[in-house]
C-alpha positions, 0 to 999 in steps of 0.5 A, spaced: 288 551 602 286 559 604 286 559 611 284 566 616 283 565 622 285 569 630 288 564 635 287 565 642 292 562 647 289 564 654 294 560 658 300 563 655 297 569 658 296 567 664 302 565 665 305 571 663 301 575 667 303 571 673 310 570 672 313 576 669 307 581 672 307 586 665 300 589 666 300 596 669 295 596 675 287 597 673 287 604 676 292 605 671 290 602 665 283 606 667 287 612 667 289 612 661 284 610 657 279 614 660 284 621 657 284 617 649 276 615 651 274 622 650 278 623 645 275 618 640 271 621 634 271 614 629 271 607 631 278 606 627 281 609 632 278 604 636 280 598 633 287 601 632 287 601 640 284 594 641 289 591 635 295 594 639 293 592 646 292 585 643 298 584 640 301 587 646 298 581 651 301 577 647 295 573 647 292 573 640 296 571 634 292 573 627 294 567 622 293 566 614 295 561 610 295 559 603 297 562 595 304 559 597 306 562 604 304 558 610 303 561 614 304 569 612 308 574 615 302 578 619 301 581 626 294 582 629 296 591 631 297 592 624 295 587 618 289 585 622 287 591 624 286 593 617 283 587 615 277 588 620 276 594 617 275 591 611 270 585 612 264 588 613 264 589 606 267 583 605 261 580 608 256 584 604 259 581 598 258 574 599 251 576 602 249 580 595 247 577 589 248 583 585 256 583 587 261 578 583 268 580 586 270 583 592 277 585 595 281 584 601 288 588 601 294 587 605 297 593 604 303 593 609 310 593 607 312 586 607 306 584 605 302 588 599 297 583 597 290 584 594 286 578 595 280 578 589 274 574 591 270 571 584 263 568 585 262 562 581 255 559 583 256 557 590 263 557 590 268 563 591 275 563 587 280 566 591 286 569 587 293 572 590 295 579 587 301 584 588 298 590 591 297 596 587 302 601 588 301 608 585 308 611 582 311 605 583 316 602 577 313 597 573 320 594 574 322 595 581 324 588 583 319 585 589 318 578 593 314 574 588 311 569 593 303 568 592 303 572 585 296 571 581 296 565 584 289 561 585 287 557 591 281 552 590 275 554 590 271 555 597 264 554 599 261 561 600 259 558 606 264 556 608 268 562 608 263 566 611 263 561 616 270 563 617 270 571 617 264 570 622 268 566 626 275 571 626 269 576 627 266 572 634 274 571 636 276 579 636 269 581 640 270 575 645 277 577 646 277 584 646 272 584 651 276 580 655 281 585 655 279 592 653 272 592 656 273 599 657 274 600 650 269 596 648 263 599 651 265 605 648 259 607 644 263 608 637 265 600 637 258 598 640 255 601 633 261 597 630 258 592 633 251 593 631 252 593 623 248 589 619 253 584 617 258 585 623 253 583 628 249 577 624 256 574 625 256 575 633 249 572 633 251 566 628 
């Protein structure tokens, strides 16, 4: 069964912050963020910073399961950030009747998989395939897990709910841990995107 979610453990974060006291003072964080804040030109930069902070907080875990791998060897800092960039298009695919096939790429080294979503009525068939790599020899050996495996069809409504839960969890914890970054105009615009906003309002 395909699963994709962002797991939050606030109790673990509270214990680490109190016992180990690894966090910088708020003034130091504010100064660091203020300098970078003014240089940001693209929301991708903000998503990168947010995912880095969430990873280092030891509070958040990105979990993906299915296609013979439970769980996938993914992290928040890189893999989740890559997924975040693609979620608006994936939701659009689920919402529109014109598109039949959608994609979600995990192209970081060690994963290198593409999920192919095919709509069949009210269901979505999901296939896991090796991610297309340019100039890679066809006879080069690789990790064979999840290649061309199809999970049981999933209801479109259930899949969209899974994605929306992922987005809501991200925005919630990002607002808690990185309020300065999430206040940035570009991040607010990202949250106001038609498909992201629809998830946040559910």
